[in-house]
N, C-alpha and C positions, 0 to 999 in steps of 0.2 A: 504494500500500500504506500505509494509515493505521497508526499505531503500529508502523512498520517499524523493525527493527533487524537486526543481523547477528550470526551466530555462526560460529565456525570449528571444524571437526573435522579430524582426520587419519585417512585410511584407510591403515593400516599395512601393507597387502599390495599394493604397487604393481602386481604382476603381474595382479591381478584388476580393476584400474580400467577397462581397456578393456571388459571384459564387463559391469561394473556400469553404465557409461555407455552402452553399446550403440553400434552403428555410427552415425557422425555424431551422437553424443550423443542418439540418439533416446529413450533411457530417461530421461535428464535432462530433456529437453524435455517428456516426458509428466508427470514429477513436478512440474516448474515449473507446468504448466498446471493440474494437479489440485489442487495445494496453494497456488496463487497466490503462488509464491515465485520468487526469482531465484538461480541456483546458478552459482558461478564456481569453477573449479579451477585450481590451479597445483601441478604435481607431485602429491604425496600430500595436500596441504592443500586443503580444500574449504570455501568460504564460502557460507553460506546467508542470503539477505536476505529478510525478510518478517516477519509477525507472530511475536513471540517463541515463543509456544506452538506454533504451526504449524511454525516452523523446527526446534524440538526434535523434533517428530514426523518431519520429513524427515531429520534427522540420524540418528534411530533406524532409519529405513527403509534409509538407505544403509549403515549398519553391519550391519543384519540381512542385506541382500543380499550384502555381503562375506562374512559368516559362512556363508551358504548355499553360496556358490561355494567357499569354503575347505573346506567339509565334503564336497565332491565333486559338488554339484548342477550340472548343465548346464542353465541356465535359457534356455528359448526365449522368443521375443518375447511370446507369449501368457502364459507363466508370469510374466514381469515385469509385464505389464499387470495381471494378476490380483493379484499381490503389492501393487502400488501401490493398486489399488482396495480391497483388504482393509485396508491401512494407513490409508486415508482413512476408511473406514466404521467400522473397529474400532481405535481408537488403541492399545489394549492387546494387540492380536493378537500371538500368538507364531508368527511365520512358520516358525521352525525346527521347531516341533512339527507344523505342518500339512504342510510340504514333506518331512518325514522319512518320510512314507508315500508310497512310490512303487511303480510297477508297471513291471517290466522287459519290454519288448516286443522286437521284432527288433533285433539288435545295431546296425544302422545307424540305427535310429529312437531308440535310447536309452531314456530313462525317461519315464513319464507320471506327473506329480506330482499329489497331491490338491490340488484348488483349493477350499479352505475346509474348515471343520470337519465339514460333513455328508458330503462326499466322503471325508474321512478315516474317518468313522464307517462308511461303506459298505465301504471296504477292510477295516477291522477286523472287521466283521460277517461278511464272506465267509470270512475266516480261521477264524472261530469257529463258524459254523453251516452246515449243508448246504443250507438253503433260506433265501434272503434276498429280501424284497419291498421294492423301492425305489419309493416313491410320491412324486410331485411334479410341478410344472409343466414345460413345455417349456423347454429351454435350460439345465437344471441339470446336464447332463453324466452323468446316471444311466445311460443306455444306452451311451454312449461308454466310460465307466469299466467297465461290465459286460463289454463286448467286450475291453477291455484286460486285465482279470483272466482272461478265458477264454484269450486269446492267451498270456499269461504261463504259465498252467497247462499249455497244450499244449506250448510250447517247453521247459518244464522237465520234460516227460514225466510230469506228475502225472495227466494225462488223455490218453486215446487219441483223443478226438474232441471237436469243438465242434458243438453242435446249436443252430441259430438258428431260432426259432419265432415266428410272428406270426399273429394271427387275420386272415383275409382279409375284412376289413370295410371298405367304402368310406367315406371320410371326407366325407360330405355330398354326394357326386356319383356318378353312375352311370358306370362305366368301360365298360360294355358287354362284348361278347365279346372275350376276350383270346386271340390265337393262340398256337400252340406247345405244347410239352410242359409238364409240371407245373412244372418249374423256371422256364421262361419265363413262365408264368402268374403265379407268385408273386413274380417279380422286382420288380414295381412296389411291392409291399408291403415288400420286404426291403431296398430301396436304402439306407436310413440305416445298416443293419448292414453292408452291403457297403462303404460309404464309410468306416466306422470300421475295418473289417478292412484295407482297402487303405492306410489311414493308418498302420497299425501293423506291417505286414509288408512284405517285400521285393517289388518289382514282379514280377508274374507268379506269385508264390507262392500267393496266394489262389486263383486259378483252378486251379492244379495240385492244391491240397489239396481243392478241391471235386470235381474229377474223380476223385481217389483215394478220395473218401468220408470223408476225415478231417474236413472241414468239411461239415456237412449242413444244408441249408436246407429247411424244410418248413412248410406251413400247419398251424395248430393241429389241425385235424380229422384230420390224418394221424398224430397221436400215439397214437390209440386202439389198445389191445392190445399196446403195446410196453413193455419194461422197459429202462431206459437205464442201463447200467453203464459205469464208467470214462469218463464224459462230463461236460463242462461245458455245461449247457443254459441258454439264455437265452430267456425268453418276453417279447417286447417288445410294447408297446401292449396290455398285459393288461387295461386297462379295457374293451376291446371283446370280451373273452371272456365267455361266459355262465357261470352258476353251475355247470352240468353240465360245461362244458369245463374250467373251472378245477379242479374236483375230479378230472376225468380226467387232466389234465396233471400235477398235483402227485403223483398216485399212480403216475406213471411212474418216479419216482426209484428208481434201483438202487444197487448197492454202488459205493463209491469214486466217487460222482458228486456234483456240485454244481449247484444251480439258483439262478438269479437271475430274479426276476419284476419287470419295470419297467412303470410306467404312470402316467397322469395322469387322476385321477378327475374333472377339470373338462372333459375332452374325450372323453366317452363318445358313440360313434356308433351304439349299439344303439337300436332303436326305443323301448325302455323302459329308462331309465337304471337302474332298480332291479334289472334283470336282470344287471347287471355282476358278473362273477365276482370281480373285484378288490375291489369294494366289499364283497361278501359275505365274501370271505376275510379282509379287514381286520377285520371284526366278529367272525368266527367263530374265527379262528386266532391272534389277537393274544397269547393267553396260552399257546399251545402251546410247550413247551420244544423247542428245536432249530430253531425258525423265528424269524428276526429281521426286524423291520420298521424301515426307515430312511425318515424323512419329510423330503423336500426342500421348502423354502419359496421364496417369491419372492426373498428375499435371497441364495439360493444360485445364482441364474442366472449362468452363466459365458459366455454369448454377448455380443454387442454390447449396450452399456448400454441401448439403445433397447428391447431385448427385455423387460428388467425393467419399463420404463415402460409398455409395451404390456400386459403381464400385469397390472400394477397398475390400469390403466384398465378392463380387462375385469372384474377382480374387483370394483372399485368399482361398476361398473354392475350386476353381478349382485346385490350387496347392496342396491342401490336398488330392484330389481324384485321 
């Protein structure tokens, strides 16, 4: 560490130090690696060795994490990882403002926190508008957060049902004949939504709610002719809806209902990309009062950091061609 020095801070809430440091100091090791520093702790005193400016950022991060935990946040490993990443990429980030937006899922699962300013924007948009369109690349958490908001609304009895919808469009490969009833046929397309639901509800609860009709799973084509009242409706992979399908879907909105439409306009699997209902809706409805658009960018990717690099590489190639 060239130009290395050390600063010392005191974390004045010793009861939170184990949570800040993580099991076997895993969080501290992550911070040391990300910021190229060395961190030593003795009691409530923490010494940070490294570049002076970087050490100041690490000190702020540790104090911010303490503040979050003191305010009642229960930070999971992924939350801490993302907080560290945000602090590295945006030195002036206000972690408290971002993590203050949280979604309450099943009691045993706790809270899901906004990971970045765009996820926070999505949460606020859903509170304010009845139709929200979240558009952006894979890995930004838009579908996961949409499902979390639906689960919260159901558990708080704001809505009587959750309706999960996807266009049954194959992503570049032919699946052939799929056996079983309609639910079994649509399952391959709905698996990401199932995964999110099972991550946010008690074991076995999802299957029971599906059997009771409280959670409904349907291909987009089956929405025609319905009026959806008292429901939280999610249309996922909406870039693969046609213009006619998107119009049909949006006009299903009933009373006391909420819709979130998610999609990635760089992954359109329709024969002609210009037929995408999501692209058309973005142009046509952006100024309609009561509909909110939230745009996720590459910087908002919350999966493994390699995902962001992969998206960058593909975007760079598309600009070259």
